[in-house]
N, CA, C and O atoms as a printed pandas DataFrame, in Angstrom:
     atom_number atom_name residue_name chain_id  residue_number  x_coord  y_coord  z_coord
0              1         N          MET        A               1   -5.481    5.424   19.720
1              2        CA          MET        A               1   -6.521    4.758   18.954
2              3         C          MET        A               1   -6.314    4.926   17.452
3              4         O          MET        A               1   -6.756    4.093   16.661
4              5         N          ILE        A               2   -5.643    6.002   17.067
5              6        CA          ILE        A               2   -5.470    6.223   15.631
6              7         C          ILE        A               2   -4.715    5.079   14.971
7              8         O          ILE        A               2   -5.022    4.694   13.842
8              9         N          ALA        A               3   -3.737    4.543   15.671
9             10        CA          ALA        A               3   -2.971    3.431   15.105
10            11         C          ALA        A               3   -3.894    2.234   14.850
11            12         O          ALA        A               3   -3.771    1.556   13.830
12            13         N          TYR        A               4   -4.808    1.983   15.774
13            14        CA          TYR        A               4   -5.760    0.886   15.596
14            15         C          TYR        A               4   -6.706    1.155   14.435
15            16         O          TYR        A               4   -6.997    0.257   13.645
16            17         N          GLU        A               5   -7.179    2.378   14.333
17            18        CA          GLU        A               5   -8.127    2.729   13.278
18            19         C          GLU        A               5   -7.500    2.626   11.895
19            20         O          GLU        A               5   -8.103    2.067   10.979
20            21         N          VAL        A               6   -6.309    3.155   11.739
21            22        CA          VAL        A               6   -5.642    3.091   10.439
22            23         C          VAL        A               6   -5.296    1.642   10.107
23            24         O          VAL        A               6   -5.481    1.208    8.970
24            25         N          THR        A               7   -4.799    0.897   11.077
25            26        CA          THR        A               7   -4.497   -0.512   10.852
26            27         C          THR        A               7   -5.750   -1.264   10.428
27            28         O          THR        A               7   -5.708   -2.071    9.499
28            29         N          ASN        A               8   -6.855   -1.007   11.098
29            30        CA          ASN        A               8   -8.115   -1.665   10.748
30            31         C          ASN        A               8   -8.584   -1.266    9.354
31            32         O          ASN        A               8   -9.076   -2.112    8.606
32            33         N          ALA        A               9   -8.443   -0.001    8.992
33            34        CA          ALA        A               9   -8.857    0.461    7.665
34            35         C          ALA        A               9   -8.036   -0.235    6.577
35            36         O          ALA        A               9   -8.586   -0.640    5.553
36            37         N          ILE        A              10   -6.742   -0.374    6.788
37            38        CA          ILE        A              10   -5.892   -1.066    5.809
38            39         C          ILE        A              10   -6.309   -2.530    5.708
39            40         O          ILE        A              10   -6.429   -3.069    4.608
40            41         N          TRP        A              11   -6.528   -3.170    6.846
41            42        CA          TRP        A              11   -6.974   -4.572    6.859
42            43         C          TRP        A              11   -8.296   -4.711    6.102
43            44         O          TRP        A              11   -8.466   -5.628    5.298
44            45         N          LYS        A              12   -9.216   -3.805    6.361
45            46        CA          LYS        A              12  -10.536   -3.856    5.724
46            47         C          LYS        A              12  -10.408   -3.764    4.202
47            48         O          LYS        A              12  -11.077   -4.503    3.479
48            49         N          HIS        A              13   -9.560   -2.868    3.718
49            50        CA          HIS        A              13   -9.399   -2.721    2.271
50            51         C          HIS        A              13   -8.716   -3.932    1.644
51            52         O          HIS        A              13   -9.019   -4.316    0.515
52            53         N          GLU        A              14   -7.792   -4.527    2.391
53            54        CA          GLU        A              14   -7.103   -5.700    1.856
54            55         C          GLU        A              14   -7.983   -6.948    1.891
55            56         O          GLU        A              14   -8.039   -7.695    0.913
56            57         N          HIS        A              15   -8.668   -7.177    3.007
57            58        CA          HIS        A              15   -9.342   -8.461    3.203
58            59         C          HIS        A              15  -10.851   -8.459    2.952
59            60         O          HIS        A              15  -11.405   -9.500    2.599
60            61         N          LEU        A              16  -11.514   -7.353    3.119
61            62        CA          LEU        A              16  -12.956   -7.321    2.893
62            63         C          LEU        A              16  -13.322   -6.663    1.562
63            64         O          LEU        A              16  -14.058   -7.241    0.762
64            65         N          LEU        A              17  -12.814   -5.469    1.330
65            66        CA          LEU        A              17  -13.135   -4.756    0.100
66            67         C          LEU        A              17  -12.302   -5.249   -1.079
67            68         O          LEU        A              17  -12.695   -5.108   -2.238
68            69         N          LYS        A              18  -11.150   -5.827   -0.764
69            70        CA          LYS        A              18  -10.235   -6.401   -1.755
70            71         C          LYS        A              18   -9.832   -5.410   -2.847
71            72         O          LYS        A              18   -9.657   -5.783   -4.007
72            73         N          ASP        A              19   -9.687   -4.129   -2.454
73            74        CA          ASP        A              19   -9.200   -3.125   -3.403
74            75         C          ASP        A              19   -7.757   -2.734   -3.095
75            76         O          ASP        A              19   -7.245   -1.747   -3.623
76            77         N          LEU        A              20   -7.112   -3.514   -2.241
77            78        CA          LEU        A              20   -5.718   -3.316   -1.869
78            79         C          LEU        A              20   -5.084   -4.701   -1.772
79            80         O          LEU        A              20   -5.575   -5.562   -1.042
80            81         N          LYS        A              21   -3.992   -4.918   -2.508
81            82        CA          LYS        A              21   -3.402   -6.262   -2.544
82            83         C          LYS        A              21   -2.518   -6.567   -1.347
83            84         O          LYS        A              21   -2.619   -7.647   -0.764
84            85         N          HIS        A              22   -1.661   -5.640   -0.974
85            86        CA          HIS        A              22   -0.701   -5.884    0.102
86            87         C          HIS        A              22   -0.766   -4.730    1.090
87            88         O          HIS        A              22   -0.282   -3.636    0.801
88            89         N          GLY        A              23   -1.361   -4.967    2.254
89            90        CA          GLY        A              23   -1.528   -3.915    3.242
90            91         C          GLY        A              23   -0.319   -3.654    4.112
91            92         O          GLY        A              23   -0.142   -2.537    4.598
92            93         N          LYS        A              24    0.509   -4.643    4.319
93            94        CA          LYS        A              24    1.637   -4.489    5.250
94            95         C          LYS        A              24    2.591   -3.353    4.882
95            96         O          LYS        A              24    3.047   -2.647    5.781
96            97         N          PRO        A              25    2.912   -3.145    3.609
97            98        CA          PRO        A              25    3.781   -2.004    3.289
98            99         C          PRO        A              25    3.148   -0.653    3.681
99           100         O          PRO        A              25    3.856    0.272    4.079
100          101         N          TYR        A              26    1.843   -0.547    3.567
101          102        CA          TYR        A              26    1.167    0.685    3.976
102          103         C          TYR        A              26    1.285    0.891    5.486
103          104         O          TYR        A              26    1.488    2.008    5.960
104          105         N          LEU        A              27    1.154   -0.202    6.227
105          106        CA          LEU        A              27    1.332   -0.117    7.677
106          107         C          LEU        A              27    2.747    0.328    8.016
107          108         O          LEU        A              27    2.946    1.152    8.909
108          109         N          SER        A              28    3.724   -0.213    7.308
109          110        CA          SER        A              28    5.120    0.165    7.560
110          111         C          SER        A              28    5.332    1.651    7.317
111          112         O          SER        A              28    6.009    2.319    8.098
112          113         N          VAL        A              29    4.762    2.167    6.247
113          114        CA          VAL        A              29    4.887    3.594    5.957
114          115         C          VAL        A              29    4.215    4.414    7.045
115          116         O          VAL        A              29    4.784    5.393    7.529
116          117         N          PHE        A              30    3.011    4.023    7.432
117          118        CA          PHE        A              30    2.267    4.750    8.465
118          119         C          PHE        A              30    3.044    4.793    9.774
119          120         O          PHE        A              30    3.220    5.863   10.357
120          121         N          PHE        A              31    3.506    3.643   10.236
121          122        CA          PHE        A              31    4.235    3.615   11.499
122          123         C          PHE        A              31    5.598    4.295   11.381
123          124         O          PHE        A              31    6.104    4.860   12.350
124          125         N          GLY        A              32    6.184    4.237   10.190
125          126        CA          GLY        A              32    7.430    4.969    9.962
126          127         C          GLY        A              32    7.229    6.471   10.079
127          128         O          GLY        A              32    8.088    7.172   10.614
128          129         N          LEU        A              33    6.090    6.979    9.579
129          130        CA          LEU        A              33    5.782    8.405    9.696
130          131         C          LEU        A              33    5.591    8.821   11.151
131          132         O          LEU        A              33    5.982    9.918   11.548
132          133         N          ILE        A              34    4.990    7.938   11.937
133          134        CA          ILE        A              34    4.827    8.229   13.365
134          135         C          ILE        A              34    6.199    8.260   14.047
135          136         O          ILE        A              34    6.502    9.182   14.805
136          137         N          LYS        A              35    7.017    7.254   13.772
137          138        CA          LYS        A              35    8.354    7.183   14.395
138          139         C          LYS        A              35    9.231    8.368   13.996
139          140         O          LYS        A              35   10.030    8.856   14.795
140          141         N          ALA        A              36    9.076    8.821   12.759
141          142        CA          ALA        A              36    9.885    9.936   12.272
142          143         C          ALA        A              36    9.368   11.298   12.745
143          144         O          ALA        A              36    9.991   12.330   12.497
144          145         N          GLY        A              37    8.233   11.285   13.422
145          146        CA          GLY        A              37    7.683   12.535   13.928
146          147         C          GLY        A              37    6.856   13.309   12.916
147          148         O          GLY        A              37    6.444   14.434   13.198
148          149         N          ARG        A              38    6.601   12.738   11.749
149          150        CA          ARG        A              38    5.777   13.398   10.739
150          151         C          ARG        A              38    4.306   13.415   11.156
151          152         O          ARG        A              38    3.556   14.324   10.801
152          153         N          ILE        A              39    3.915   12.405   11.905
153          154        CA          ILE        A              39    2.559   12.347   12.452
154          155         C          ILE        A              39    2.695   12.322   13.960
155          156         O          ILE        A              39    3.264   11.387   14.524
156          157         N          THR        A              40    2.174   13.348   14.612
157          158        CA          THR        A              40    2.153   13.335   16.067
158          159         C          THR        A              40    0.701   13.165   16.482
159          160         O          THR        A              40   -0.156   13.987   16.158
160          161         N          THR        A              41    0.446   12.100   17.195
161          162        CA          THR        A              41   -0.933   11.735   17.480
162          163         C          THR        A              41   -1.657   12.759   18.337
163          164         O          THR        A              41   -2.858   12.963   18.160
164          165         N          LEU        A              42   -0.961   13.409   19.259
165          166        CA          LEU        A              42   -1.636   14.385   20.110
166          167         C          LEU        A              42   -2.136   15.567   19.294
167          168         O          LEU        A              42   -3.297   15.953   19.425
168          169         N          SER        A              43   -1.295   16.142   18.464
169          170        CA          SER        A              43   -1.744   17.283   17.654
170          171         C          SER        A              43   -2.789   16.848   16.639
171          172         O          SER        A              43   -3.698   17.614   16.320
172          173         N          LEU        A              44   -2.673   15.633   16.131
173          174        CA          LEU        A              44   -3.659   15.118   15.184
174          175         C          LEU        A              44   -5.023   14.988   15.852
175          176         O          LEU        A              44   -6.042   15.335   15.254
176          177         N          MET        A              45   -5.049   14.494   17.074
177          178        CA          MET        A              45   -6.318   14.353   17.791
178          179         C          MET        A              45   -6.942   15.715   18.085
179          180         O          MET        A              45   -8.158   15.882   17.992
180          181         N          GLN        A              46   -6.113   16.671   18.434
181          182        CA          GLN        A              46   -6.637   18.015   18.705
182          183         C          GLN        A              46   -7.236   18.617   17.443
183          184         O          GLN        A              46   -8.315   19.209   17.486
184          185         N          GLU        A              47   -6.549   18.471   16.330
185          186        CA          GLU        A              47   -7.063   18.996   15.067
186          187         C          GLU        A              47   -8.335   18.264   14.648
187          188         O          GLU        A              47   -9.279   18.888   14.164
188          189         N          ALA        A              48   -8.364   16.950   14.830
189          190        CA          ALA        A              48   -9.551   16.167   14.495
190          191         C          ALA        A              48  -10.747   16.628   15.319
191          192         O          ALA        A              48  -11.867   16.695   14.813
192          193         N          TYR        A              49  -10.512   16.938   16.567
193          194        CA          TYR        A              49  -11.584   17.411   17.446
194          195         C          TYR        A              49  -12.162   18.725   16.925
195          196         O          TYR        A              49  -13.380   18.898   16.882
196          197         N          VAL        A              50  -11.293   19.640   16.534
197          198        CA          VAL        A              50  -11.738   20.945   16.030
198          199         C          VAL        A              50  -12.533   20.777   14.728
199          200         O          VAL        A              50  -13.578   21.403   14.548
200          201         N          ILE        A              51  -12.036   19.940   13.837
201          202        CA          ILE        A              51  -12.741   19.710   12.573
202          203         C          ILE        A              51  -14.089   19.042   12.828
203          204         O          ILE        A              51  -15.082   19.389   12.189
204          205         N          ALA        A              52  -14.131   18.092   13.751
205          206        CA          ALA        A              52  -15.389   17.428   14.104
206          207         C          ALA        A              52  -16.391   18.431   14.658
207          208         O          ALA        A              52  -17.566   18.422   14.293
208          209         N          GLU        A              53  -15.914   19.283   15.533
209          210        CA          GLU        A              53  -16.774   20.299   16.136
210          211         C          GLU        A              53  -17.301   21.262   15.064
211          212         O          GLU        A              53  -18.491   21.578   15.039
212          213         N          ARG        A              54  -16.423   21.716   14.197
213          214        CA          ARG        A              54  -16.792   22.684   13.164
214          215         C          ARG        A              54  -17.791   22.098   12.161
215          216         O          ARG        A              54  -18.669   22.809   11.673
216          217         N          ASN        A              55  -17.658   20.810   11.855
217          218        CA          ASN        A              55  -18.482   20.180   10.822
218          219         C          ASN        A              55  -19.586   19.272   11.359
219          220         O          ASN        A              55  -20.342   18.678   10.590
220          221         N          LYS        A              56  -19.671   19.170   12.679
221          222        CA          LYS        A              56  -20.718   18.364   13.322
222          223         C          LYS        A              56  -20.692   16.894   12.895
223          224         O          LYS        A              56  -21.730   16.289   12.626
224          225         N          ILE        A              57  -19.465   16.331   12.839
225          226        CA          ILE        A              57  -19.309   14.903   12.583
226          227         C          ILE        A              57  -18.388   14.332   13.656
227          228         O          ILE        A              57  -17.825   15.080   14.455
228          229         N          THR        A              58  -18.238   13.039   13.675
229          230        CA          THR        A              58  -17.466   12.396   14.738
230          231         C          THR        A              58  -15.961   12.572   14.558
231          232         O          THR        A              58  -15.465   12.732   13.442
232          233         N          VAL        A              59  -15.262   12.539   15.660
233          234        CA          VAL        A              59  -13.800   12.565   15.640
234          235         C          VAL        A              59  -13.298   11.324   14.907
235          236         O          VAL        A              59  -12.313   11.381   14.171
236          237         N          TYR        A              60  -13.970   10.232   15.113
237          238        CA          TYR        A              60  -13.635    8.980   14.417
238          239         C          TYR        A              60  -13.502    9.222   12.916
239          240         O          TYR        A              60  -12.565    8.724   12.291
240          241         N          ASP        A              61  -14.429    9.980   12.332
241          242        CA          ASP        A              61  -14.390   10.268   10.894
242          243         C          ASP        A              61  -13.356   11.328   10.530
243          244         O          ASP        A              61  -12.787   11.291    9.439
244          245         N          THR        A              62  -13.114   12.262   11.425
245          246        CA          THR        A              62  -12.197   13.346   11.081
246          247         C          THR        A              62  -10.718   12.959   11.192
247          248         O          THR        A              62   -9.860   13.653   10.648
248          249         N          ILE        A              63  -10.418   11.881   11.875
249          250        CA          ILE        A              63   -9.026   11.419   11.953
250          251         C          ILE        A              63   -8.463   11.202   10.558
251          252         O          ILE        A              63   -7.342   11.618   10.264
252          253         N          PHE        A              64   -9.236   10.552    9.703
253          254        CA          PHE        A              64   -8.770   10.248    8.358
254          255         C          PHE        A              64   -8.657   11.514    7.519
255          256         O          PHE        A              64   -7.775   11.622    6.668
256          257         N          ILE        A              65   -9.540   12.461    7.755
257          258        CA          ILE        A              65   -9.477   13.754    7.076
258          259         C          ILE        A              65   -8.191   14.468    7.477
259          260         O          ILE        A              65   -7.489   15.014    6.626
260          261         N          CYS        A              66   -7.886   14.465    8.765
261          262        CA          CYS        A              66   -6.656   15.105    9.256
262          263         C          CYS        A              66   -5.408   14.473    8.660
263          264         O          CYS        A              66   -4.475   15.180    8.279
264          265         N          LEU        A              67   -5.386   13.158    8.577
265          266        CA          LEU        A              67   -4.236   12.485    7.985
266          267         C          LEU        A              67   -4.065   12.881    6.521
267          268         O          LEU        A              67   -2.949   13.143    6.072
268          269         N          ALA        A              68   -5.158   12.925    5.787
269          270        CA          ALA        A              68   -5.082   13.315    4.372
270          271         C          ALA        A              68   -4.540   14.733    4.230
271          272         O          ALA        A              68   -3.698   14.999    3.372
272          273         N          ILE        A              69   -5.025   15.641    5.073
273          274        CA          ILE        A              69   -4.567   17.029    5.016
274          275         C          ILE        A              69   -3.098   17.122    5.402
275          276         O          ILE        A              69   -2.301   17.728    4.686
276          277         N          LYS        A              70   -2.742   16.526    6.527
277          278        CA          LYS        A              70   -1.379   16.643    7.050
278          279         C          LYS        A              70   -0.336   16.047    6.107
279          280         O          LYS        A              70    0.753   16.597    5.943
280          281         N          LEU        A              71   -0.682   14.915    5.491
281          282        CA          LEU        A              71    0.284   14.223    4.640
282          283         C          LEU        A              71    0.125   14.570    3.162
283          284         O          LEU        A              71    0.916   14.124    2.331
284          285         N          GLY        A              72   -0.888   15.359    2.834
285          286        CA          GLY        A              72   -1.112   15.729    1.444
286          287         C          GLY        A              72   -1.519   14.553    0.574
287          288         O          GLY        A              72   -1.125   14.452   -0.587
288          289         N          LEU        A              73   -2.316   13.665    1.157
289          290        CA          LEU        A              73   -2.742   12.466    0.444
290          291         C          LEU        A              73   -4.207   12.564    0.028
291          292         O          LEU        A              73   -4.963   13.375    0.562
292          293         N          ILE        A              74   -4.589   11.737   -0.919
293          294        CA          ILE        A              74   -5.980   11.642   -1.338
294          295         C          ILE        A              74   -6.703   10.761   -0.329
295          296         O          ILE        A              74   -6.206    9.694    0.033
296          297         N          LEU        A              75   -7.866   11.199    0.126
297          298        CA          LEU        A              75   -8.675   10.406    1.048
298          299         C          LEU        A              75   -9.486    9.407    0.236
299          300         O          LEU        A              75  -10.325    9.795   -0.577
300          301         N          MET        A              76   -9.239    8.139    0.453
301          302        CA          MET        A              76   -9.967    7.085   -0.246
302          303         C          MET        A              76  -11.096    6.609    0.667
303          304         O          MET        A              76  -10.861    5.894    1.641
304          305         N          THR        A              77  -12.315    7.011    0.342
305          306        CA          THR        A              77  -13.456    6.652    1.164
306          307         C          THR        A              77  -14.717    6.634    0.326
307          308         O          THR        A              77  -14.804    7.310   -0.699
308          309         N          TYR        A              78  -15.685    5.863    0.764
309          310        CA          TYR        A              78  -17.009    5.879    0.153
310          311         C          TYR        A              78  -17.942    6.793    0.928
311          312         O          TYR        A              78  -19.098    6.977    0.547
312          313         N          ASP        A              79  -17.446    7.361    2.005
313          314        CA          ASP        A              79  -18.246    8.213    2.885
314          315         C          ASP        A              79  -18.330    9.620    2.289
315          316         O          ASP        A              79  -17.365   10.383    2.326
316          317         N          GLU        A              80  -19.491    9.943    1.745
317          318        CA          GLU        A              80  -19.691   11.241    1.084
318          319         C          GLU        A              80  -19.516   12.410    2.052
319          320         O          GLU        A              80  -19.059   13.483    1.656
320          321         N          VAL        A              81  -19.877   12.206    3.312
321          322        CA          VAL        A              81  -19.719   13.272    4.306
322          323         C          VAL        A              81  -18.239   13.573    4.514
323          324         O          VAL        A              81  -17.839   14.737    4.551
324          325         N          GLN        A              82  -17.426   12.530    4.651
325          326        CA          GLN        A              82  -15.983   12.743    4.803
326          327         C          GLN        A              82  -15.409   13.481    3.592
327          328         O          GLN        A              82  -14.588   14.385    3.748
328          329         N          ILE        A              83  -15.831   13.104    2.407
329          330        CA          ILE        A              83  -15.341   13.757    1.192
330          331         C          ILE        A              83  -15.698   15.237    1.208
331          332         O          ILE        A              83  -14.861   16.081    0.889
332          333         N          GLN        A              84  -16.936   15.558    1.578
333          334        CA          GLN        A              84  -17.372   16.953    1.598
334          335         C          GLN        A              84  -16.645   17.753    2.683
335          336         O          GLN        A              84  -16.254   18.897    2.451
336          337         N          VAL        A              85  -16.465   17.163    3.848
337          338        CA          VAL        A              85  -15.758   17.856    4.925
338          339         C          VAL        A              85  -14.312   18.118    4.519
339          340         O          VAL        A              85  -13.782   19.194    4.793
340          341         N          LEU        A              86  -13.668   17.153    3.873
341          342        CA          LEU        A              86  -12.303   17.363    3.409
342          343         C          LEU        A              86  -12.254   18.528    2.416
343          344         O          LEU        A              86  -11.357   19.368    2.491
344          345         N          LYS        A              87  -13.203   18.579    1.498
345          346        CA          LYS        A              87  -13.257   19.696    0.547
346          347         C          LYS        A              87  -13.444   21.016    1.288
347          348         O          LYS        A              87  -12.773   22.004    0.991
348          349         N          ASN        A              88  -14.365   21.025    2.256
349          350        CA          ASN        A              88  -14.611   22.238    3.047
350          351         C          ASN        A              88  -13.348   22.682    3.777
351          352         O          ASN        A              88  -13.011   23.866    3.777
352          353         N          GLU        A              89  -12.657   21.742    4.392
353          354        CA          GLU        A              89  -11.447   22.064    5.152
354          355         C          GLU        A              89  -10.333   22.557    4.233
355          356         O          GLU        A              89   -9.620   23.503    4.569
356          357         N          ASN        A              90  -10.186   21.922    3.082
357          358        CA          ASN        A              90   -9.170   22.379    2.128
358          359         C          ASN        A              90   -9.489   23.781    1.629
359          360         O          ASN        A              90   -8.592   24.614    1.504
360          361         N          ASN        A              91  -10.766   24.050    1.340
361          362        CA          ASN        A              91  -11.172   25.395    0.919
362          363         C          ASN        A              91  -10.920   26.409    2.033
363          364         O          ASN        A              91  -10.454   27.521    1.783
364          365         N          ARG        A              92  -11.229   26.013    3.246
365          366        CA          ARG        A              92  -11.033   26.890    4.403
366          367         C          ARG        A              92   -9.555   27.246    4.555
367          368         O          ARG        A              92   -9.210   28.396    4.826
368          369         N          ARG        A              93   -8.698   26.263    4.380
369          370        CA          ARG        A              93   -7.261   26.472    4.532
370          371         C          ARG        A              93   -6.683   27.320    3.393
371          372         O          ARG        A              93   -5.686   28.020    3.571
372          373         N          SER        A              94   -7.320   27.245    2.229
373          374        CA          SER        A              94   -6.816   28.038    1.098
374          375         C          SER        A              94   -7.502   29.409    1.023
375          376         O          SER        A              94   -7.252   30.186    0.102
376          377         N          GLY        A              95   -8.373   29.698    2.007
377          378        CA          GLY        A              95   -9.013   31.018    2.066
378          379         C          GLY        A              95  -10.283   31.133    1.254
379          380         O          GLY        A              95  -10.774   32.243    1.051
380          381         N          GLN        A              96  -10.836   30.028    0.782
381          382        CA          GLN        A              96  -12.070   30.041    0.000
382          383         C          GLN        A              96  -13.256   29.631    0.846
383          384         O          GLN        A              96  -13.897   28.623    0.549
384          385         N          HIS        A              97  -13.568   30.381    1.888
385          386        CA          HIS        A              97  -14.668   30.023    2.797
386          387         C          HIS        A              97  -15.875   29.846    1.983
387          388         O          HIS        A              97  -16.941   29.541    2.518
């Protein structure tokens, strides 16, 4: 499902929010990371589940948090809860509970 969710998010930014001009190159990078083994969906889902459980939010929302953490990317979202959970998780990982 993660492939569908990320693909949909890219489509949404390109066609509805119009804050992304060309989505296809982003899809190519994403699928290239999966093919190269940089993103393994099973471990990503397990981590998303743990983060969802710890923060009392949906796995659907934590998938994007996990991707940002794993790939060292900035999470682009208007969802304040996702932003706060990402900050919490980054602090947790750096030992700043």
